[in-house]
C-alpha positions in Angstrom: -69.5 105.4 10.8 -70.3 103.2 13.7 -72.5 106.1 15.1 -74.7 105.9 12.1 -74.6 102.2 11.6 -77.4 100.3 9.9 -80.8 101.6 8.8 -82.4 100.2 11.9 -80.7 103.0 13.9 -79.2 100.7 16.5 -75.7 102.1 15.9 -74.1 98.8 14.6 -72.8 98.3 11.1 -75.1 96.1 9.0 -73.0 93.0 8.4 -73.7 92.9 4.7 -72.0 96.3 4.4 -68.8 95.8 6.4 -66.7 96.1 3.3 -68.3 99.4 2.4 -67.8 101.0 5.9 -64.2 102.1 5.3 -65.2 103.7 2.1 -68.0 105.7 3.9 -65.6 106.6 6.7 -63.4 108.2 4.1 -65.9 109.8 1.8 -69.3 110.2 3.5 -68.6 113.8 4.6 -66.6 114.8 1.5 -68.8 117.0 -0.8 -69.1 115.8 -4.3 -68.0 112.2 -3.5 -71.2 110.4 -4.2 -70.1 109.0 -7.5 -66.9 107.7 -6.0 -68.9 106.0 -3.2 -71.3 104.4 -5.7 -68.4 103.2 -7.9 -66.6 101.6 -4.9 -69.9 100.1 -3.7 -70.5 98.6 -7.1 -66.9 97.3 -7.2 -67.4 95.5 -3.9 -70.9 94.1 -4.5 -71.1 93.9 -8.3 -74.2 96.2 -8.4 -76.1 98.8 -6.3 -78.9 97.2 -4.4 -81.7 99.3 -2.9 -80.4 98.2 0.5 -76.9 99.6 -0.4 -78.5 102.8 -1.6 -80.3 103.2 1.7 -77.2 102.4 3.6 -75.2 105.0 1.7 -78.1 107.5 2.3 -77.9 106.8 6.1 -74.1 107.4 6.1 -74.0 110.5 3.8 -77.3 112.2 4.7 -78.2 112.3 0.9 -81.8 111.3 0.2 -82.2 107.8 -1.3 -84.1 109.3 -4.2 -81.2 111.5 -5.1 -78.7 108.6 -4.9 -81.1 106.5 -7.1 -81.3 109.4 -9.5 -77.5 109.5 -9.9 -77.2 105.8 -10.1 -79.8 105.6 -12.9 -78.5 108.6 -14.8 -75.0 107.2 -15.3 -74.8 104.0 -17.5 -71.8 102.8 -15.5 -74.0 101.8 -12.6 -76.1 98.6 -12.4 -79.1 98.1 -10.1 -79.4 94.4 -10.7 -76.8 91.6 -10.1 -74.7 90.7 -13.1 -73.6 87.3 -14.3 -70.3 85.7 -13.5 -69.1 86.9 -16.9 -69.9 90.5 -18.0 -69.8 90.8 -21.8 -69.1 94.3 -22.9 -69.7 94.6 -26.6 -68.3 97.7 -28.2 -70.8 99.7 -30.3 -68.4 102.5 -31.2 -68.0 103.8 -34.7 -65.2 101.4 -35.8 -67.0 98.4 -34.3 -70.4 99.5 -35.7 -69.1 99.8 -39.3 -67.3 96.4 -38.9 -70.4 94.5 -37.9 -71.0 95.0 -34.2 -74.8 94.7 -34.7 -74.3 91.3 -36.3 -72.1 90.2 -33.4 -74.8 91.4 -31.0 -77.5 89.4 -32.8 -75.2 86.3 -32.6 -74.7 86.8 -28.8 -78.4 87.4 -28.2 -79.4 84.4 -30.2 -76.8 82.1 -28.6 -77.4 83.2 -25.0 -81.1 84.0 -25.4 -80.7 87.5 -23.7 -80.8 91.1 -24.9 -78.6 94.0 -24.0 -78.6 94.6 -20.2 -80.0 91.1 -19.4 -78.4 88.1 -17.6 -78.8 84.5 -18.7 -81.1 82.3 -16.5 -78.1 80.4 -15.2 -76.5 83.6 -14.0 -73.4 83.0 -16.1 -73.5 85.8 -18.6 -74.6 89.5 -18.7 -74.6 91.5 -22.0 -73.8 95.2 -21.9 -73.4 97.3 -25.0 -70.8 100.0 -24.4 -69.9 103.1 -26.3 -66.2 102.3 -26.9 -63.6 99.9 -25.6 -60.7 101.8 -27.2 -59.6 98.8 -29.2 -60.6 100.1 -32.6 -58.0 98.2 -34.6 -59.6 94.9 -33.4 -63.1 95.9 -34.5 -65.6 94.4 -33.9 -64.5 93.7 -30.3 -65.8 92.6 -26.9 -64.3 92.4 -23.5 -65.4 89.8 -21.0 -64.9 90.8 -17.3 -64.9 88.2 -14.6 -63.3 87.5 -11.2 -60.3 86.0 -13.1 -59.7 89.3 -15.0 -60.6 90.9 -18.3 -60.3 89.2 -21.6 -60.5 91.0 -24.9 -61.7 89.3 -28.1 -61.3 91.1 -31.5 -62.0 90.7 -35.2 -65.1 88.8 -34.1 -67.4 87.0 -36.5 -70.9 85.5 -36.0 -69.2 82.1 -35.5 -66.2 83.1 -33.5 -68.2 84.9 -30.9 -70.3 81.7 -30.3 -67.0 79.7 -30.0 -65.7 82.1 -27.4 -68.9 81.9 -25.4 -69.0 78.1 -25.6 -65.4 77.9 -24.4 -66.2 80.1 -21.4 -69.3 78.1 -20.6 -67.2 74.9 -20.6 -64.7 76.3 -18.0 -67.5 77.8 -15.8 
């Protein structure tokens, strides 16, 4: 990896990507490992910046346009930073029939954001997901943060606002 280094071609590792270097050392030359590299980069940095895409390109020899194409094709990848708390609202069948759309309206109204957006204070990001696998708790959301994942089920318009207010208080 140190031979390739940063995009400037001087052979040193770009400081902002030191955590990614071991991942690229392991996977850069492994065919079919681009998704793994992108997942690990997103785990480290929270999203895939254009700088990260160019850095991965430099290390793997895969054109940035192809990497960007993969990153935009799969909904698991984010190209913008997310809030401290990532709200994953389940929109699967059980949640849908039990009022997930009403819960989404309540979240959007309370936080003044839409699906895929982050609040101005950088605290919350809303992502609708296909299924969280908690169908017996429908409608359900999971909130991911550095402290871990918290799941909230049997949501109502009011209870979802209470949950968000409580999280905002501790932030």
